[in-house]
N, C-alpha and C positions, 0 to 999 in steps of 0.2 A: 407218531408221522415222519416218516423218513424222505427228506427234501432234498433238491438239487439245484444249484443255483446256477444259470445259466447266461452268462455277461459275453458282451460281443467280441471285445479285446482287452487284455490289459498292459498296457505299453506306458500309463502316465497314471497319477493321481488331480484326476477331472472330477465335474461334478456328478457323471453318472456313476463313476468309483467310489462316491460318498457313499452311494444306494446300496452297493456292494457292501462296504464297511459295514452299514449299522445293519444288513441282512445276517451277514457273520455275527455281529453284536447281539442278534435277536436268535439266530441259533446256528450255535458254534459248532455244532456237528455236522453241519450240512457239507456237502462236498461240492465243488465248482468246478464246473465246466467251462471252457473261453474257446476261441477260433485261436488265437496265439495268445502269450505271456511273455510279457519280457520286463517285468516289473523293477526293479533295484531292490536291494535287504531293506531299506528302509520304508519303500512304499508297500512291499510285500506283507512287512509288520504291522503298518499302518492300515491297510484293506483287509489283509487277511488273517492277520495274527501270525502269521507264519508258516501259513495252511500250503500245501502244496494243491497245483490245479491239474485237471486233465484238459490238454489241448488237442487239438486237430490237427491233422495232417500238413497243414499250411504252418504249421512251426517250424518243419522240417526244409521248407521250399529255401532257396538258395537267397542268401540275401535278406529274408524274413523280418531281420531286427530293424533294419532301416526302411525297406519297400512293402511291409506287407500290405499296405493299401493297393499295391499297382496289381495286388493279385484277386481282388474282388470280386472276375467273373468265377471263380472258383467258390466262393464264401457259400454259396448255397446249397452245393453239395458236399463242402465239408462240416458246416454245423449239420447236416444231415445224419453225419458219420458218428455225430458226439452220443453215445449208447447212455441215453437214462432210462434205459426200461424198466430197472429197479426200482425206482423212487415213488411213494407215494403223491408228493407232490412236488411239481417243475415251476419253480420261479424265476423266470426269464427278466432280466436288467437290459432291454432291447432299444439302440436307435436306430440298427440296420437290422443284423440277419438273426441273431438269437431267437427272437420268438418263433423263427423256424423250426427250430428243434421238431423232433418227432418223439409224439406220446399217443399211449393207447386210451382207448375208453375208457380202463379204468384207472387214469392217473387226471390227477387236477392241473392243471397247464393255467399258472395266471401270469399275466405278462405287464410287467410296469415297463411303460414304453414313454421314453424320453420324448421319441417322433417318431412318427412314419421315414425312412429313408430318404434323406433330406434331397439327396444330389439324384436321386429316382425320381422324385414327384415334383413337388411344389418347387425346389430351386434346380431344376433340371436344365433349363435355357440358362442361368445364369453358371451354373459348373460348366456347361459345356463352352461356353462365351469365353469365360474366364481360364479355361485350360486349355485356351486356341485349339478346341475342337470341331470349330463348326463346319469344317470342310476337310477333303482330303482322304485317303484311304484309313489314317487311324482313326478320323473323327467318325469314319462310317464302322468301324468295330464297334467304338465306345459307345455309339447311341444304337446300336445293335443289341450289344451288352446290357445294357442300360433296359432297353425294352425289354429283355428277357427277365432281366430284374425284378422289373414292374409288376410280372405276368406273373413269376415267381412267389414276390410279396403279395400280390392279391390272393391268390390260392391259399397260401399258407395262414391265411389270417383264421381259417376255420381247426385250426390246429390248438387256439388259442381258447379256452375256456372265458376267460372274464380278461379285459380287458382293464388297467390302472394308469390315466396319464399325471403328467406330474402338473397338468394346469389346466384350465379348461380353453386355452388357445389348442392347446395339442388335443384336448377332447373332442374340439373340433374338427382336427386333420383326420385325426381317429376315424370320424365318423364319414368325413369326406372322402378319402381314401379306401377304408377297410368294409363302410358300410356297418360300423358295429358300435354300440352302444361304448362307453368308458366311465367309470367312476375315478373321479378324482382326488390323489391325496397329493399334498405339496412334499417337493422332499426337503432334505435336510441340510439346514442349515448351523454353522457351528457357531451360533451368536453368541455364545460366552467367551468367545475371544474379539469381540468387538464391543466393547464397552463403552458408557455413555458419557459423553464428555459434553457440557450443557453449554459454555462458551466459545462460540464461532467466531473464526478471525474471517477476513474480507476476502477471498478466493473461491473461484469454484475448481471443482474438480473432476476431471476425467479421466479415467483408468480402462485400459482395454487391450488387447491383441490388436498391432495395426496392420489386420486384416479389412478387405472391403465389406463385409457386411454388417461390421461394428460400426460402419460411418462416422469415424474419427476425422475426416476430412469435413464432413458437415460440422461437427461440436465445432473445430478452428476455426472454418470459415464462419462463421457466425457471430463468435468471440471477437475475431477480426474487425467485425464492425460494431462491436462494440469496445471503444477504445479506455473507456471509463472500468471497463469490468476485468478481474486480474482470471485469469486459466491456469491453470495447474495440469498438465498433461501428462500422465504415466503410464509408461509403456514400450514397447517395440516391435519389431516386424515389418514386411517385406513392404509396406505402403509409406514407411517413413519418410523416405524423400519427396513423397507425392504429399504428403500430409504439411511438412513444413514449411514447402511452398506458400501455403496459405497463411499462413503464420504472422501476425503482427506483434509491436514488441511488448503489449500486455499478457502474451502465451509466452508461459515457462513449460520446457520439456525438462522433464527429470531424470527420463529414461527408465529403464527397467528397474524395481528396485524391490531388495527383499519383504516379505510379507509384515514385518513389524512397523516396519518404515510407509509402506502403503498402509496401514490402519492409521497412524497418525498423522499422514495426511488426512483421510477420511472422518476420523474423529471432528478433526478442526476447522471441516471447509463448510463455507456457507451452504451451499447444496454440491450433490452429486450429480453430474449431468451425464444421461444415457440415451444412444440415440437408434441404438441395434433394434432390430425387431427378434425378441429372444424367445426359446421355449418358456424360461421361467426366470430367470434373470437373477442368479444367485448374488451376485454384488451388488444389486440393489437392496437387495433384505439385508447385506453386511453393513452398507452405509445406514441402514434406518438404526440397526442395532446400534450403532454409534450415537444417535440422536439426530444425523445428518438426514435432511430432506432430500427427495429426489426428484430431478427434474427430468423426466424420461419419456419415449416414444409412448404412446399410450395401446398400440398394438402389439400383441405377445404377453409374456405373462407381468408385464410391466400392470396391467390392470387387472389381476389379481392380486401381486404385493404391496401396490400404492394407492392409498387413500386420496382421490384428488384433492386439492385443496386443504389438505389435514395433514397428510405424510409425505407428501410432495406434491408436484405438476404434470400432468400428462399433456403433452402436445399434439395436435392430430395430424400433421404432415410432415415427410422425412427431407423437410430441407432448412434452410438457413433461415428463412424470414417466421416460420413454425418457428422454431425455437427460440428466437429473439423474443417474438412476442410472447413467450412463456415465460422467459427470464425476467421480462418484464413485468410481467401479470403476477409471477413470484415474488418478487419487490415492491411491488404495491400493496399484497397481502402480506408481507413476510411474518405480519403479529398472529397468524393462524397457524402458526409452525411451532409446535411445543417440543422441546427435545427427549423430554422426557416423556410425552404421550407419542413421539415418532418411535423411539426406544423399546416402550411396553407391545404396539404394537406389531413390531419385528419377533415377538418373543413365537407369535402364533407358531412360527417357521422352522422351530427348535430341531433339532437331532431326536432330544428325547419323545416331542408331541409323534415324530415322524415314525419311531420304531413301535410305538404304543399304535398309531392308526394302523401301518401295515402289518402287524402282529394280530392285531384283531381280527384284519380284512382277512388274512389267509384263513386263520382259526375257523371263522365264522364260515367261510366257504368249505372248507374242509369236513367241518364238522355236518354241515349240510349233507353232504353225498355221505355218508358214513352209519348214518341215522338208519 
């Protein structure tokens, strides 16, 4: 089985790159194709084991390393120029354009879909608003480009033989946007790095990039109305000034921390608080691996990774009042949350399980077509 791995872009080590890392672990002789590749040496060794990639023409565009996202109108054309015609299996890792690579009827194309293109579909209006593109000539061009990308994205759904979603939340999005079924295989989490600590301290923890969709303002505003409860906030980002305006004295900002220090805070927290609508939510699993319950917004991957009132508490609405009610309910039922059982639950999302599942899935689908 000659296999090609196609990934949107390789610029840092995030959740989708963890999947590519596992694909290389499973198929070390696979070739990797991507729109642009600007990994540093350390990231290249972790993700690709030093392997070189085949990139698109966008790699050579002016200032592509810093501005590659600005070239998104060219991405549909660019990904179609990646020649994977000599491979038996194409495995695309896609949250935007990788699924649009051209394959033939004699090839098997499986797409591990992190999400349909967010800023073209369900986050379209939010993207236009936050980018200041609601009006004017630039706004007109952006809307026109995104309209064209939606058409391209929908028509290229048939280039995929099988969709695999990273959560039931994304399974629903794939059905909504592409009108295609998808199987669910949860992504890899390196839970062995997040060891169990049974005795917890008296503080809550929130950790995320300070960007609008992470809803850190909501968390800080809620805890400011609960002065008897201590909250530690880890992270930084463009909304930092806005977030700190809502902070009361019971809230401590620790800034950006290295992974080891973040893990220490996560291990000792009474609970981890998460208010975003996330596709999967790796940090929620990492917290549970530490034996720390998670109080999270119920929409998104949280419903897959958290067992309500056992490994965490799911709240209904993205507003301070709903979160406050959840924290109070959590404290009223704190005996329900056993750190050992919470940590054990996280094991089902391990990297080894993901690699077994995705390897078996691809092998089974390929075996079926060569019989």
